[in-house]
N, C-alpha and C positions, 0 to 999 in steps of 0.2 A: 618744561622750559617752551615758552611760545616762541613762534618763529622770528618775530623782530628782535628778540634778546640772543638766539641762534645767530642772527645776520650780523649782529652787533659783535658778537664773539669773533665772527670769521673775520670782519674788518679789523676789529682792533686788537684785539689778542693774538689772531694768527696770520696776518696782514693780506686777507684774500682781498682783491680791487673791487670797486662798483661794476667792473666789467665781468669779474671771476663770479660774484652773483648773481650777474643776470645770466650767465650761462649755467650757473646750476639750479635757477630757475628754471629755464627750458629743459634742462635734465631732469627735474623734479616732474614737470609738467608730462614730458614722454614717458616717464616711466608710469605715472599714474595711468595714462591712456593703455599701454603696452599691458600694464597690470590687469584690465579689464579682461583681457583675452588670454595671457599666459600668467602661470604664477612664478614671476621673478622674485618677488619680497612676499611674505607674510601680509594678507588682507589687513591683518590686525594692527598692522605699524604704517600703513597708508597716511593715516593721519598725523603720524610723528617723523615724516622721513627727513624734514631738517635738521630734528634732533637725533633722532635715534640712527640714522643713516650718514647723513651728509657732514654733520660735525663729528660724529663718531670717527668717520674716515680721516675727515680733516685734521684733526689732531695731530696725526703723523708727520705732516710736514715740518712739524719741531725736531724730527730727528732725523732729518736727510736734508744734506746738501746740494740743492738744486743749480748751485753756480761751477759744479764740478761739471766736466766733460764725461760723465758717467750714463748709466741706466739702471733703472728699475723694474723688477717684474714683480706684478701682482701675480698671485697663484689662486687660480679658481675664481677668478672674478666677478663671475654672477652677472647680477645687475650694473657692476662698475664699481662696487664698494671694495676698496678703495680707490681703485685705479683710474677712473675719470675724474675724480676729485683731486689727484694727485697732477693728472695733466692738465686739468683746467689751472692749478695753480703755477705749474711751470712755465716761466718764461725764456727759457734757454733752449734755443734750439740744439744745442750740442749735447742736453740731455735728454734721453729717449725713455719713455714709457712705454712697458708691453704689456699688455692683457693677456692671460691665458685663462682660456673657457672653452670646455669639452661640449658643453650645451650648443648645436648651432642655432638653436631659438633664441639664446643669451647673446652669441655672437652676432646675430641678425640686429638686435635691439643695441648691442654697443655701435654696431657699423652706422646704423641710424641715428644715434646721438651724435656721434663722430660730425657727420655731415652736418648733423643740425646746428651743431654749436662751433663749428670749424675750429674744433681743438686736436693738435696731434697726438694721436698714440698709436700702437701697431695692436692688430688683435692675432692670435695664435690660435689655433682649436685645439692643439693637444701638447702640454709639455715635455709629455713623453718622447715628442717625435723632435725635439728641438735641441742643440746644444747652446746653453744660455750663458752667457758671460757677465751677468748684472752686477753691480757694486752692492744693489741692496733688492731684498727680496721681501715683500709684504703680503699677508694674507690675512682673510676676515673670514669666520667661519668655515672654515676649509677642510682641514682632518685634524684627527689627534696630534698634540704636541710632539711626540716619539716619532709618528708617519712624516710630519712636515720636516724635521728636522733630518730625517734618514733622507727624504726627498731631496731637501737642499743640498746635502752632502754629496748626494749621487748625480745630480742633474747641473747643479752650478759650476761652472769650471774655475772660478776664481774664489780668492776670499771675498765675504760678502758679510754683511750686516741683516740680519733676519729679525724682521720687526713684524709682530703678531698681535692682534687684538685679539684679547682672551677674556672670559669671564672670571666669577668669584674662584674658581678652582685653579688659577694660574700658578701660585705657591706650591700648590700640591703636587701639581702636574711636574713641575720643575723639580720637586723634592725626590719624587719617584725615580727621576732620570739619573739625580745627582751619583749614585752607588756604581752608575755603568756608562754615564758619559763623563766627557770632560770638555767644559765650555768655559767661557767667559760671557756673564749676562749681568743685565740688572732690570729690575722690574719698576715701571713709572704707573704711576696712578692715571686712570682714565677721568678726562675732564666731562663727561656724559653721564657717569654712574659710578658712585662711589664704591661699587663693589667689584668692578671690572678693572683689569690691569692691561698693561701694555707691556709684552715681553720683549727685550732687546737682545739678541745674540749675537755674537760675534765667531762666524764660521771659517775657521782656518782651513785651507786646504792644503 
C-alpha cells in the first residue's frame, strides 16, 4: 500500500485530520533521522513506516472512546507505536495518553517528538515503578500474551480494556490460555495485514 493510500485511509476511514497527518509526517521524519543512529525500528521497515507502523497503530482508535475523561497506557511504547499515534489523534484535554518505555534512548526520542509536534503525552521510564489506573491498556510487540495479561492484572488498578496488536498466531495464543484463564475477549481483523489480529480483552479487577 503506498503512502497516499495510507493517508487517505487515515483521513477518510479513521477520521484523522489534516493537522494530524502533518504531525504524523514530522513523527515519520524524526524516526527516520533517529534510526540512522539508533535501532528504534528494523531498517527493513523504514520504507513502509506509514503502512507498517503508523496505519497499523492508528486502527486502534476504533476501539477507544477519546471523549471520555479517562486515560490510555501504552506498555513498551518503543518508538511510539501505537502510543504517539493515539496522542496525535486525541483532541480531549481530559483524556490522558501515557507511554511506558524502559529504554532511555527511546524515551529521549519520544520526548524529542513530543516537543517537535506539540502533542500531549506523558513518558514513564518503567511501568513497574508506577501505579496505573488507565481504562485502556495498549501494546504492540511487547511481550507474550500470557505475560501481558499477567502484567495488566497486577499493575493496572482498575477495570480496563486490554488492546493488543498481534500476528497470525493470536487465536492460538488465546486458545492455549482458555483452560486456565477466564476473561471476556473478542478478536478483530487488522486492516494492514489479513493474517494479523487485534485482541480486545476486558480485564476485571
